[in-house]
Structure formats: structure tokens, C-alpha cells
C-alpha positions in Angstrom: 112.4 113.7 84.1 110.1 113.5 87.9 107.1 116.1 87.2 105.3 117.7 89.5 107.9 117.3 92.1 106.4 118.0 95.8 108.9 118.7 99.1 107.7 118.9 102.4 109.7 118.0 105.6 109.1 114.2 107.3 110.5 114.8 110.9 114.1 115.8 110.7 114.5 114.7 106.9 113.1 116.0 103.5 110.7 114.3 101.4 110.2 115.0 97.2 106.9 113.4 95.6 106.6 113.1 92.4 105.6 110.7 89.5 108.4 109.8 87.4 107.8 107.1 84.0 104.5 106.9 85.6 104.4 106.0 89.0 104.0 107.8 92.1 107.3 107.8 94.0 108.7 109.4 97.0 112.7 110.0 97.8 114.0 110.9 101.2 117.4 113.4 101.9 118.7 113.9 105.3 119.2 117.4 106.4 123.0 117.9 104.2 121.4 117.1 101.8 122.3 112.2 101.4 120.3 110.3 100.0 118.0 108.4 102.2 115.5 105.7 100.5 113.2 106.2 97.4 109.9 104.7 98.1 107.8 103.6 94.8 103.7 103.8 94.9 103.1 99.6 93.6 99.5 97.5 93.4 98.5 95.7 96.8 98.8 92.4 94.4 102.4 93.1 93.7 103.8 92.6 96.8 105.7 88.8 96.8 103.6 86.3 97.2 106.3 85.6 100.5 105.2 89.0 102.0 101.7 88.1 101.3 101.5 84.3 102.7 102.5 86.8 106.2 100.6 89.3 105.5 97.7 86.2 105.9 99.6 84.6 108.7 100.8 87.9 110.8 98.0 90.3 110.2 94.3 87.4 109.9 91.5 90.1 109.7 93.8 93.8 108.3 92.5 95.2 105.1 95.8 96.0 102.9 95.3 99.5 101.6 98.8 100.0 99.7 102.1 99.1 99.2 105.4 100.2 98.3 108.9 99.4 97.0 111.6 100.8 99.0 115.4 101.0 98.0 116.7 102.3 101.3 120.6 103.4 102.4 119.1 101.3 106.2 117.3 98.1 104.7 118.7 97.8 100.4 115.3 96.9 99.0 112.5 96.5 101.0 108.4 96.5 100.9 105.8 98.5 102.9 102.1 97.5 103.3 99.2 99.8 105.2 97.5 98.2 106.9 93.9 98.0 109.0 91.8 96.6 111.2 89.1 99.2 112.4 90.8 102.2 113.8 94.3 100.1 113.7 96.6 101.5 111.0 100.7 99.9 111.1 102.8 100.6 108.0 104.7 97.4 107.9 107.7 96.6 106.4 109.3 93.4 105.0 111.9 92.0 103.9 111.5 91.0 100.3 111.2 87.7 101.5 109.1 87.6 103.6 110.5 88.9 107.6 108.8 91.3 109.0 111.2 94.2 110.0 109.7 97.2 111.6 105.7 97.7 112.4 104.8 101.6 112.9 101.6 102.6 114.3 99.7 105.2 112.0 96.8 107.7 112.3 93.6 106.4 110.4 93.0 109.3 106.9 
């Protein structure tokens, strides 16, 4: 039921961006076609309270631009937040209970 699917190569993997059931989503697959993860955009306010607390504590002064819920083979269920402060922008992965899994510096759009 996905609409307007747009494919792109992300490093060595393939990513399909699409809208399904009114939600912006993406799915990533490896070169062999094996599913790696599905990402669903959510409102920043929909991040679990535990993640909101970690953001306030560990990313004080950062603005949260985007948020998403991720299902993946590697991390199972987790969340991602794009945070920005001045020229610094990071994609931060969290467990549902607010622990930081990874923090990756990205380019400002």
C-alpha cells in the first residue's frame, strides 16, 4: 500500500522512501535485498518521556528538528532524533528507555 516510492542508494544499501497509511516512512535493504530497517517519522512530542529527559539532560541547548521510530535487525525497536545547536547537527539513536545507542555528526541542510 506504499505510495510514491522513491529509491536511492545510501552508502552500500538501498533505501525506499514512501508514504503509507498517512505516515512518512523509509525502508533500507542490503545489496542482496535483505531488509535492514524501517523508519517512521513521528512528532518530536511523541518521543517517549525517557528520551525527552535524556535530551534535556545530555543535549541541553540543542533543538530537536526531527524524530522517528525505527525497527531494525540490529537494534530491534529504537528511536532517532536529529538535534541541532548552532552549526552542530547530530542524529542520535536511543533505546526506548532513553539510553543513547549512537550519536552521528551530520551535515546541516
